[in-house]
N, CA, C and O atoms as CSV, one atom per row, in Angstrom:
chain,resi,resn,atom,element,x,y,z
A,1,GLY,N,N,6.756,2.242,6.294
A,1,GLY,CA,C,7.221,0.908,5.991
A,1,GLY,C,C,8.468,0.978,5.082
A,1,GLY,O,O,9.436,0.256,5.320
A,2,PHE,N,N,8.456,1.788,4.104
A,2,PHE,CA,C,9.568,1.857,3.155
A,2,PHE,C,C,10.828,2.396,3.881
A,2,PHE,O,O,11.912,1.813,3.857
A,3,ARG,N,N,10.587,3.565,4.532
A,3,ARG,CA,C,11.679,4.309,5.226
A,3,ARG,C,C,12.074,3.637,6.525
A,3,ARG,O,O,13.272,3.405,6.688
A,4,GLU,N,N,11.242,3.312,7.430
A,4,GLU,CA,C,11.429,2.861,8.704
A,4,GLU,C,C,12.024,1.190,8.640
A,4,GLU,O,O,13.080,0.783,9.124
A,5,ALA,N,N,11.096,0.479,7.964
A,5,ALA,CA,C,11.395,-0.920,7.943
A,5,ALA,C,C,12.331,-1.350,6.676
A,5,ALA,O,O,12.861,-2.461,6.635
A,6,GLY,N,N,12.473,-0.480,5.757
A,6,GLY,CA,C,13.261,-0.857,4.672
A,6,GLY,C,C,12.587,-1.824,3.753
A,6,GLY,O,O,13.220,-2.674,3.128
A,7,LEU,N,N,11.285,-1.679,3.683
A,7,LEU,CA,C,10.589,-2.594,2.764
A,7,LEU,C,C,10.705,-2.240,1.335
A,7,LEU,O,O,10.940,-1.068,1.043
A,8,HIS,N,N,10.565,-3.130,0.420
A,8,HIS,CA,C,10.671,-2.784,-1.069
A,8,HIS,C,C,9.423,-2.927,-1.613
A,8,HIS,O,O,9.299,-2.489,-2.756
A,9,ARG,N,N,8.331,-3.494,-1.025
A,9,ARG,CA,C,6.851,-3.582,-1.449
A,9,ARG,C,C,5.986,-3.699,-0.223
A,9,ARG,O,O,6.314,-4.371,0.755
A,10,ILE,N,N,4.887,-3.029,-0.318
A,10,ILE,CA,C,3.800,-3.161,0.736
A,10,ILE,C,C,2.568,-3.650,0.080
A,10,ILE,O,O,2.153,-3.344,-1.038
A,11,TYR,N,N,2.024,-4.496,0.987
A,11,TYR,CA,C,0.671,-5.208,0.473
A,11,TYR,C,C,-0.416,-4.759,1.433
A,11,TYR,O,O,-0.139,-4.628,2.626
A,12,ALA,N,N,-1.542,-4.534,1.015
A,12,ALA,CA,C,-2.717,-4.242,1.710
A,12,ALA,C,C,-3.869,-5.300,1.333
A,12,ALA,O,O,-4.108,-5.642,0.175
A,13,SER,N,N,-4.554,-5.773,2.477
A,13,SER,CA,C,-5.627,-6.720,2.235
A,13,SER,C,C,-6.900,-5.896,2.609
A,13,SER,O,O,-6.934,-5.250,3.657
A,14,VAL,N,N,-7.947,-5.929,1.733
A,14,VAL,CA,C,-9.139,-5.005,1.791
A,14,VAL,C,C,-10.258,-5.752,1.743
A,14,VAL,O,O,-10.430,-6.377,0.696
A,15,VAL,N,N,-11.155,-5.869,2.685
A,15,VAL,CA,C,-12.511,-6.475,2.506
A,15,VAL,C,C,-13.333,-5.906,1.213
A,15,VAL,O,O,-13.583,-4.701,1.175
A,16,PRO,N,N,-13.707,-6.672,0.273
A,16,PRO,CA,C,-14.497,-6.458,-0.849
A,16,PRO,C,C,-15.520,-5.215,-0.805
A,16,PRO,O,O,-15.639,-4.320,-1.642
A,17,GLN,N,N,-16.238,-5.405,0.416
A,17,GLN,CA,C,-17.213,-4.388,0.661
A,17,GLN,C,C,-16.873,-3.109,1.141
A,17,GLN,O,O,-17.727,-2.241,1.313
A,18,ASN,N,N,-15.530,-2.922,1.394
A,18,ASN,CA,C,-14.993,-1.664,1.835
A,18,ASN,C,C,-14.530,-0.845,0.684
A,18,ASN,O,O,-13.311,-0.858,0.514
A,19,ALA,N,N,-15.226,-0.146,-0.129
A,19,ALA,CA,C,-14.843,0.547,-1.202
A,19,ALA,C,C,-14.020,1.750,-0.869
A,19,ALA,O,O,-13.057,2.066,-1.568
A,20,ALA,N,N,-14.390,2.440,0.211
A,20,ALA,CA,C,-13.574,3.498,0.595
A,20,ALA,C,C,-12.266,3.314,1.020
A,20,ALA,O,O,-11.414,4.167,0.771
A,21,SER,N,N,-11.994,2.242,1.665
A,21,SER,CA,C,-10.608,1.807,1.983
A,21,SER,C,C,-9.870,1.483,0.763
A,21,SER,O,O,-8.711,1.891,0.709
A,22,ARG,N,N,-10.299,0.873,-0.147
A,22,ARG,CA,C,-9.744,0.442,-1.484
A,22,ARG,C,C,-9.348,1.906,-2.167
A,22,ARG,O,O,-8.218,2.169,-2.578
A,23,ARG,N,N,-10.352,2.704,-2.207
A,23,ARG,CA,C,-10.048,4.047,-2.869
A,23,ARG,C,C,-8.849,4.730,-2.278
A,23,ARG,O,O,-7.975,5.243,-2.977
A,24,VAL,N,N,-8.840,4.720,-0.990
A,24,VAL,CA,C,-7.616,5.325,-0.290
A,24,VAL,C,C,-6.212,4.802,-0.777
A,24,VAL,O,O,-5.275,5.552,-1.047
A,25,PHE,N,N,-6.174,3.417,-0.858
A,25,PHE,CA,C,-4.907,2.733,-1.400
A,25,PHE,C,C,-4.739,3.145,-2.771
A,25,PHE,O,O,-3.682,3.664,-3.130
A,26,GLU,N,N,-5.814,2.932,-3.664
A,26,GLU,CA,C,-5.640,3.463,-5.035
A,26,GLU,C,C,-5.133,4.806,-5.245
A,26,GLU,O,O,-4.333,5.044,-6.149
A,27,LYS,N,N,-5.635,5.842,-4.317
A,27,LYS,CA,C,-5.173,7.217,-4.473
A,27,LYS,C,C,-3.732,7.449,-4.128
A,27,LYS,O,O,-3.104,8.456,-4.455
A,28,LEU,N,N,-3.225,6.372,-3.396
A,28,LEU,CA,C,-1.789,6.434,-2.996
A,28,LEU,C,C,-0.862,5.699,-4.071
A,28,LEU,O,O,0.365,5.749,-3.988
A,29,GLY,N,N,-1.484,5.065,-5.010
A,29,GLY,CA,C,-0.906,4.488,-6.077
A,29,GLY,C,C,-0.779,2.896,-6.079
A,29,GLY,O,O,-0.132,2.292,-6.934
A,30,TYR,N,N,-1.421,2.320,-5.097
A,30,TYR,CA,C,-1.564,0.867,-4.928
A,30,TYR,C,C,-2.367,0.302,-6.145
A,30,TYR,O,O,-3.272,0.980,-6.630
A,31,LEU,N,N,-2.079,-0.818,-6.601
A,31,LEU,CA,C,-2.763,-1.520,-7.617
A,31,LEU,C,C,-3.229,-2.829,-7.062
A,31,LEU,O,O,-2.661,-3.339,-6.096
A,32,VAL,N,N,-4.379,-3.448,-7.732
A,32,VAL,CA,C,-4.687,-4.692,-7.289
A,32,VAL,C,C,-3.594,-5.783,-7.715
A,32,VAL,O,O,-2.991,-5.695,-8.784
A,33,ASP,N,N,-3.401,-6.750,-6.854
A,33,ASP,CA,C,-2.255,-7.661,-7.134
A,33,ASP,C,C,-2.719,-9.046,-6.798
A,33,ASP,O,O,-2.963,-9.402,-5.645
A,34,ASP,N,N,-2.837,-9.853,-7.912
A,34,ASP,CA,C,-3.384,-11.152,-7.800
A,34,ASP,C,C,-2.390,-12.257,-7.800
A,34,ASP,O,O,-2.718,-13.433,-7.957
A,35,SER,N,N,-1.111,-11.835,-7.612
A,35,SER,CA,C,0.041,-12.885,-7.772
A,35,SER,C,C,-0.024,-13.654,-6.499
A,35,SER,O,O,-0.492,-13.153,-5.477
A,36,ALA,N,N,0.440,-14.865,-6.553
A,36,ALA,CA,C,0.432,-15.859,-5.443
A,36,ALA,C,C,1.107,-15.274,-4.201
A,36,ALA,O,O,0.652,-15.586,-3.101
A,37,LEU,N,N,2.119,-14.480,-4.289
A,37,LEU,CA,C,2.771,-13.816,-3.072
A,37,LEU,C,C,1.866,-12.841,-2.445
A,37,LEU,O,O,1.786,-12.794,-1.218
A,38,ALA,N,N,1.136,-12.010,-3.250
A,38,ALA,CA,C,0.214,-11.115,-2.885
A,38,ALA,C,C,-1.000,-11.879,-2.101
A,38,ALA,O,O,-1.350,-11.520,-0.977
A,39,ARG,N,N,-1.544,-12.851,-2.726
A,39,ARG,CA,C,-2.724,-13.621,-2.150
A,39,ARG,C,C,-2.218,-14.194,-0.845
A,39,ARG,O,O,-3.046,-14.423,0.037
A,40,SER,N,N,-0.952,-14.444,-0.641
A,40,SER,CA,C,-0.637,-14.965,0.643
A,40,SER,C,C,-0.786,-13.986,1.910
A,40,SER,O,O,-0.835,-14.388,3.072
A,41,TYR,N,N,-0.844,-12.776,1.550
A,41,TYR,CA,C,-1.226,-11.738,2.483
A,41,TYR,C,C,-2.526,-11.336,2.658
A,41,TYR,O,O,-2.708,-10.381,3.413
A,42,ALA,N,N,-3.695,-11.976,2.002
A,42,ALA,CA,C,-4.910,-11.711,2.172
A,42,ALA,C,C,-5.370,-12.270,3.521
A,42,ALA,O,O,-4.957,-13.365,3.904
A,43,ASP,N,N,-6.197,-11.552,4.228
A,43,ASP,CA,C,-6.675,-11.952,5.577
A,43,ASP,C,C,-7.650,-13.012,5.423
A,43,ASP,O,O,-7.668,-13.995,6.164
A,44,GLU,N,N,-8.533,-12.809,4.387
A,44,GLU,CA,C,-9.632,-13.762,4.088
A,44,GLU,C,C,-9.481,-14.042,2.590
A,44,GLU,O,O,-8.922,-13.245,1.836
A,45,PRO,N,N,-10.045,-15.302,2.159
A,45,PRO,CA,C,-9.918,-15.703,0.768
A,45,PRO,C,C,-10.422,-14.796,-0.218
A,45,PRO,O,O,-9.834,-14.648,-1.289
A,46,ASP,N,N,-11.504,-14.161,0.079
A,46,ASP,CA,C,-12.007,-13.138,-0.862
A,46,ASP,C,C,-11.637,-11.790,-0.770
A,46,ASP,O,O,-12.240,-10.956,-1.445
A,47,ASP,N,N,-10.674,-11.452,0.019
A,47,ASP,CA,C,-10.190,-10.112,0.234
A,47,ASP,C,C,-9.622,-9.612,-1.111
A,47,ASP,O,O,-9.395,-10.444,-1.989
A,48,ILE,N,N,-9.394,-8.389,-1.310
A,48,ILE,CA,C,-8.789,-7.718,-2.449
A,48,ILE,C,C,-7.335,-7.388,-2.008
A,48,ILE,O,O,-7.201,-6.728,-0.977
A,49,VAL,N,N,-6.354,-7.744,-2.621
A,49,VAL,CA,C,-4.985,-7.379,-2.160
A,49,VAL,C,C,-4.346,-6.409,-3.283
A,49,VAL,O,O,-4.279,-6.626,-4.493
A,50,LEU,N,N,-3.942,-5.400,-2.638
A,50,LEU,CA,C,-3.326,-4.407,-3.405
A,50,LEU,C,C,-1.860,-4.255,-2.993
A,50,LEU,O,O,-1.456,-4.669,-1.906
A,51,SER,N,N,-1.022,-3.608,-3.954
A,51,SER,CA,C,0.475,-3.632,-3.504
A,51,SER,C,C,0.921,-2.428,-4.275
A,51,SER,O,O,0.347,-1.972,-5.264
A,52,ILE,N,N,2.148,-1.905,-3.641
A,52,ILE,CA,C,2.967,-0.808,-4.355
A,52,ILE,C,C,4.372,-1.086,-4.000
A,52,ILE,O,O,4.668,-1.601,-2.922
A,53,ASP,N,N,5.273,-0.740,-4.927
A,53,ASP,CA,C,6.627,-0.817,-4.609
A,53,ASP,C,C,7.270,0.581,-4.331
A,53,ASP,O,O,6.784,1.608,-4.805
A,54,ARG,N,N,8.342,0.575,-3.573
A,54,ARG,CA,C,8.895,1.868,-2.919
A,54,ARG,C,C,9.074,2.962,-4.088
A,54,ARG,O,O,8.668,4.108,-3.898
A,55,GLU,N,N,9.656,2.613,-5.233
A,55,GLU,CA,C,9.890,3.648,-6.271
A,55,GLU,C,C,8.575,4.226,-6.796
A,55,GLU,O,O,8.543,5.413,-7.122
A,56,THR,N,N,7.441,3.417,-6.900
A,56,THR,CA,C,6.306,3.963,-7.441
A,56,THR,C,C,5.665,4.676,-6.447
A,56,THR,O,O,5.009,5.661,-6.784
A,57,PHE,N,N,5.740,4.331,-5.171
A,57,PHE,CA,C,5.131,5.182,-4.022
A,57,PHE,C,C,5.731,6.467,-3.938
A,57,PHE,O,O,5.034,7.470,-3.792
A,58,GLU,N,N,7.058,6.520,-4.025
A,58,GLU,CA,C,7.871,7.742,-3.748
A,58,GLU,C,C,7.595,8.717,-4.820
A,58,GLU,O,O,7.461,9.920,-4.595
A,59,ARG,N,N,7.507,8.141,-6.075
A,59,ARG,CA,C,7.411,9.086,-7.372
A,59,ARG,C,C,5.886,9.745,-7.341
A,59,ARG,O,O,5.701,10.925,-7.637
A,60,ALA,N,N,4.816,8.844,-6.947
A,60,ALA,CA,C,3.505,9.244,-6.975
A,60,ALA,C,C,3.243,10.140,-5.762
A,60,ALA,O,O,2.239,10.851,-5.805
A,61,ASN,N,N,3.977,10.181,-4.764
A,61,ASN,CA,C,3.613,10.820,-3.584
A,61,ASN,C,C,4.795,11.756,-2.988
A,61,ASN,O,O,4.855,12.057,-1.796
A,62,ALA,N,N,5.697,12.164,-3.935
A,62,ALA,CA,C,6.910,12.961,-3.719
A,62,ALA,C,C,6.583,14.206,-2.778
A,62,ALA,O,O,7.215,14.451,-1.751
A,63,ALA,N,N,5.606,14.898,-3.217
A,63,ALA,CA,C,5.364,16.248,-2.577
A,63,ALA,C,C,4.785,15.930,-1.151
A,63,ALA,O,O,5.092,16.687,-0.230
A,64,MET,N,N,4.048,14.960,-0.938
A,64,MET,CA,C,3.391,14.700,0.458
A,64,MET,C,C,4.630,14.096,1.309
A,64,MET,O,O,4.721,14.364,2.507
A,65,ILE,N,N,5.536,13.312,0.690
A,65,ILE,CA,C,6.542,12.725,1.555
A,65,ILE,C,C,7.550,13.881,1.993
A,65,ILE,O,O,8.100,13.810,3.092
A,66,ALA,N,N,7.781,14.927,1.141
A,66,ALA,CA,C,8.660,15.894,1.358
A,66,ALA,C,C,8.240,16.669,2.714
A,66,ALA,O,O,9.106,17.151,3.445
A,67,GLU,N,N,6.818,16.763,3.016
A,67,GLU,CA,C,6.300,17.368,4.056
A,67,GLU,C,C,6.241,16.624,5.398
A,67,GLU,O,O,5.994,17.203,6.456
A,68,LEU,N,N,6.485,15.290,5.293
A,68,LEU,CA,C,6.445,14.407,6.341
A,68,LEU,C,C,7.518,14.521,7.383
A,68,LEU,O,O,8.694,14.610,7.030
A,69,GLU,N,N,7.185,14.524,8.611
A,69,GLU,CA,C,8.151,14.760,9.796
A,69,GLU,C,C,8.076,13.496,10.573
A,69,GLU,O,O,7.007,13.292,11.149
A,70,ILE,N,N,8.998,12.628,10.689
A,70,ILE,CA,C,8.874,11.368,11.484
A,70,ILE,C,C,9.740,11.405,12.742
A,70,ILE,O,O,10.955,11.521,12.585
A,71,GLY,N,N,9.271,11.325,13.888
A,71,GLY,CA,C,9.864,11.317,15.119
A,71,GLY,C,C,9.450,12.210,16.150
A,71,GLY,O,O,8.436,12.855,15.883
A,72,PRO,N,N,9.972,12.410,17.250
A,72,PRO,CA,C,9.372,13.318,18.247
A,72,PRO,C,C,9.310,14.711,17.758
A,72,PRO,O,O,10.074,15.170,16.910
A,73,ARG,N,N,8.303,15.392,18.375
A,73,ARG,CA,C,8.058,16.799,17.897
A,73,ARG,C,C,8.555,17.676,19.064
A,73,ARG,O,O,8.491,18.903,18.985
């Protein structure tokens, strides 16, 4: 999303009962975001919305990003 679409922030909406999905996003550096903008991305009113900005994501995941290859093989 950051590289291909040029986004500055990515939001994820997670069902509260899906603790495993929430953990995956948190391991990538996402944080719970209760701002009005973030809430507008919730699929359901009780969903948990997490977000991360490009700079934070790239800093937290630099080693993984360096190994990514995007495109045809």
